[in-house]
C-alpha positions in Angstrom: -10.3 -16.4 46.4 -8.4 -15.7 43.2 -7.9 -12.1 41.8 -9.7 -11.2 38.6 -7.4 -11.2 35.8 -6.5 -7.9 34.5 -8.7 -6.3 31.5 -6.7 -6.1 28.3 -5.7 -2.2 27.1 -8.4 -0.8 24.7 -5.9 -0.3 22.1 -5.2 -4.0 22.0 -8.9 -5.2 21.9 -9.5 -2.9 19.0 -6.6 -4.3 17.3 -7.6 -8.1 17.9 -10.9 -7.1 16.5 -9.4 -5.6 13.5 -6.6 -8.2 13.1 -8.8 -10.7 11.0 -9.3 -8.1 8.2 -5.5 -6.8 8.5 -4.6 -10.4 8.0 -6.9 -10.9 5.2 -5.3 -8.0 3.4 -1.5 -9.4 4.2 -2.8 -13.2 3.0 -4.4 -11.8 -0.3 -1.0 -10.1 -1.1 0.9 -13.2 0.1 -1.0 -15.9 -2.0 -0.4 -13.5 -5.0 3.3 -13.1 -4.5 4.0 -16.9 -3.8 2.3 -17.9 -7.0 4.4 -15.3 -8.9 7.6 -16.2 -6.9 6.9 -20.1 -7.5 7.2 -19.8 -11.1 10.4 -17.6 -11.2 11.8 -20.0 -8.6 11.1 -23.1 -10.6 13.1 -21.0 -13.8 15.9 -20.4 -11.4 16.1 -23.9 -10.2 16.2 -25.1 -13.4 18.9 -23.0 -14.6 21.1 -23.3 -11.3 19.9 -26.2 -9.3 23.3 -28.1 -9.9 25.2 -25.2 -8.4 26.3 -25.5 -4.8 25.1 -22.3 -3.8 21.7 -22.7 -6.0 20.2 -19.4 -7.1 22.6 -17.4 -4.8 24.7 -16.4 -7.5 21.7 -14.7 -9.1 22.6 -12.2 -6.4 26.5 -11.9 -7.0 27.8 -8.3 -7.3 27.4 -7.3 -11.3 24.3 -9.5 -11.7 26.2 -11.2 -14.5 24.4 -14.7 -13.7 21.2 -13.1 -13.5 21.5 -11.4 -16.6 22.6 -14.7 -18.7 19.6 -17.0 -16.8 17.4 -13.9 -18.0 18.7 -14.3 -21.3 18.4 -18.2 -21.7 14.8 -18.5 -20.3 13.0 -15.5 -21.5 10.6 -17.3 -22.8 9.6 -19.0 -19.8 9.9 -15.9 -17.8 7.8 -14.2 -20.3 5.2 -16.8 -19.8 5.5 -16.0 -15.8 5.2 -12.7 -16.2 1.8 -12.9 -18.2 0.6 -15.1 -15.7 1.5 -12.6 -13.0 -0.5 -9.8 -15.0 -3.6 -12.1 -15.1 -3.1 -12.6 -11.2 -2.8 -8.8 -10.8 -6.2 -8.2 -12.4 -7.7 -10.7 -9.9 -6.3 -9.0 -7.2 -7.5 -5.9 -8.1 -10.8 -7.3 -7.3 -9.6 -9.3 -4.4 -7.8 -5.9 -3.0 -11.0 -3.9 -3.4 -12.8 -6.6 -1.2 -10.1 -7.1 1.7 -9.6 -3.1 1.7 -13.5 -2.2 2.0 -13.6 -5.0 4.8 -10.6 -3.7 6.6 -12.3 -0.3 6.2 -15.5 -1.1 7.5 -14.1 -2.9 10.5 -12.1 0.3 11.4 -15.3 2.2 11.4 -17.4 -0.3 12.9 -19.0 -0.1 16.2 -17.6 -2.9 18.8 -20.7 -5.1 18.9 -21.2 -5.2 15.1 -20.6 -8.9 14.1 -18.7 -10.0 10.9 -22.0 -10.9 8.6 -23.5 -7.4 9.5 -20.0 -5.8 8.3 -19.7 -7.9 5.3 -23.5 -7.1 4.6 -22.7 -3.0 5.1 -19.6 -3.1 3.1 -20.4 -5.3 0.1 -23.0 -2.7 -1.3 -19.8 0.0 -1.5 -17.7 -2.1 -3.8 -19.0 -0.4 -7.2 -18.3 3.1 -5.9 -14.9 1.7 -4.6 -14.1 0.3 -7.8 -15.2 3.9 -9.3 -13.2 5.7 -7.1 -10.2 3.7 -7.8 -10.6 4.1 -11.5 -11.0 7.8 -11.3 -8.1 8.4 -9.0 -5.7 5.9 -10.8 -6.3 7.9 -13.8 -5.8 11.2 -11.9 -2.4 9.7 -10.5 -1.2 8.8 -13.5 -1.8 12.1 -15.2 0.0 14.3 -12.4 3.1 11.8 -12.6 3.3 11.4 -16.3 2.9 15.3 -16.9 5.9 16.5 -15.2 7.8 13.5 -16.5 6.8 14.5 -20.2 7.7 18.3 -19.3 11.1 17.0 -18.0 11.7 15.0 -21.3 10.8 18.0 -23.3 13.2 20.1 -21.5 15.8 17.9 -21.4 17.9 19.0 -24.5 17.1 23.1 -23.4 18.5 22.4 -20.0 21.7 20.5 -21.1 22.5 23.5 -23.1 21.4 25.9 -20.6 23.6 24.6 -18.0 26.1 21.8 -17.3 25.6 18.4 -17.0 24.9 18.2 -13.0 22.5 20.8 -12.9 20.6 19.9 -15.7 20.2 16.1 -14.0 18.6 17.9 -10.6 16.6 20.0 -12.6 15.2 16.8 -14.9 15.1 14.8 -11.5 13.1 17.7 -9.4 10.5 18.1 -12.0 10.0 13.9 -12.0 9.9 14.3 -8.6 7.1 16.9 -8.4 5.1 14.4 -10.3 5.5 11.8 -7.7 4.9 14.0 -5.0 1.7 15.0 -6.5 0.8 11.3 -7.4 1.2 10.5 -3.4 -1.3 13.3 -2.7 -3.7 11.8 -5.1 -3.3 8.7 -3.5 -3.9 10.1 0.1 -7.2 12.2 -1.0 -8.1 8.6 -2.6 -7.8 6.9 0.7 -10.0 9.6 2.5 -12.5 8.9 -0.3 -12.5 5.3 0.4 -12.8 5.9 4.0 -16.0 8.6 3.5 -17.7 5.8 1.1 -17.4 3.1 3.6 -17.5 4.8 6.9 -20.2 7.5 6.2 -22.0 5.8 3.2 -21.6 8.4 1.0 -21.9 8.1 -2.9 -18.8 8.8 -4.8 -19.0 12.7 -6.1 -19.8 13.7 -2.0 -17.0 11.1 -0.7 -14.3 12.9 -3.2 -15.6 16.5 -1.9 -15.2 15.7 1.7 -11.7 14.1 0.9 -10.6 17.3 -0.8 -11.8 19.4 1.9 -10.6 17.2 4.7 -7.4 17.3 2.8 -7.2 21.3 2.5 -8.4 21.6 5.7 -5.9 20.0 7.7 -3.0 19.4 5.5 -0.3 19.0 8.3 -2.3 16.5 10.3 -3.1 14.6 7.1 0.4 14.7 6.0 2.0 13.9 9.2 -0.1 11.1 9.6 0.5 9.4 6.4 4.0 10.6 5.8 5.1 8.9 9.4 3.9 5.9 8.4 4.9 5.8 5.1 8.6 6.8 6.5 8.5 4.1 9.0 7.6 1.4 6.2 10.4 2.7 4.2 12.9 2.4 7.3 11.6 -1.0 7.8 12.4 -1.9 4.4 15.9 -0.4 4.7 16.5 -2.0 7.8 15.4 -5.8 6.4 17.3 -5.7 3.5 20.8 -4.9 5.6 19.6 -7.7 7.5 19.1 -10.1 4.6 22.0 -9.3 3.3 24.0 -10.1 6.6 22.2 -13.1 6.7 22.7 -14.3 3.2 21.0 -17.4 1.7 24.3 -19.8 1.4 22.3 -22.2 3.5 18.9 -23.5 3.6 18.8 -22.0 7.4 19.5 -18.9 6.1 17.2 -18.8 3.1 14.4 -19.7 5.8 15.4 -16.7 7.8 15.4 -14.6 4.8 11.9 -15.4 3.9 10.8 -15.0 7.7 12.4 -11.3 7.4 10.7 -10.7 4.3 7.2 -11.8 5.3 7.6 -10.0 8.6 8.5 -6.6 7.0 5.6 -7.3 4.5 3.0 -7.7 7.7 4.6 -4.8 9.6 3.9 -2.5 6.5 0.4 -3.9 6.1 0.1 -3.0 10.0 0.9 0.5 9.4 -1.3 0.8 6.1 -4.1 0.0 8.1 -3.0 2.5 11.2 -3.2 5.0 8.5 -6.9 4.0 7.4 -7.9 4.1 10.6 -6.7 7.8 10.9 -8.3 8.3 7.5 -11.5 6.9 8.9 -11.1 9.5 11.8 -10.3 12.7 10.0 -13.6 12.0 7.5 -16.0 11.1 10.2 -14.7 14.5 12.3 -16.6 17.1 10.0 -20.0 14.8 10.3 -19.4 14.9 14.3 -18.6 18.5 14.4 -22.0 19.4 12.3 -24.0 16.7 14.3 -22.9 18.5 17.5 -23.6 21.9 16.0 -27.1 20.7 15.1 -27.9 19.6 18.7 -26.7 22.7 20.0 -28.8 24.7 17.7 -31.8 22.7 19.0 -31.3 22.5 22.5 -31.0 26.6 22.2 -34.4 26.9 20.1 
């Protein structure tokens, strides 16, 4: 009699259930990047294909060849950039859909089928688009206002103190705007999680997201910041690895491409992990309220 095979850990089952939607987010970004990279790659191949190292010259110290190729092929590069902008517009819609499906999977019951999940998520796309527009404007505002303030105070800072202190003050003011923009992005993710997981309308989702952010700032910042720091660390490690591998041969170029895609996939998984935490954060107040209501009814 054969022994029964050990059951997979619950966390592994959970991630396998969400894996198709994580891969959908990754694949949509990969396709867009490949389309843009193919255009730029063809320009580089046409300009430098006859060199023994190919487009490896573009990455030489000093960037002299990169500047020269850009100058000579600016018309073609501009066409590729226009194409990239058009792809970016399309990717806004694709990104909304793939992120909504991922949030739907992260907030779904294990027994929910894919067709049911899609039917539950698609009606929320209009609300998610509205959230995207509102929070994009808010993020731009909180990032640009300190920048404009720093620009306005730049001359006065240079007169009032030496160049080094003036530069530090300028960078600090700009950094405040970037931190505020990140905070707006965190609240945006919480609001999106509230829309999909709790079926809230846009105003109530925003109110709940701000409430969660203010009620549990340390937990929310740690959840987001730890994953953001891990993503940055992955990029730094990958950049060092790519510099050591080089692209002098076809094998090395393939290895570099694989490293790039592995890092992008890992960052996508970290992003999914943060969204899962965002779903838990916005669901917690509702669960507490439901528990309080049931307690009240059982006592009465």
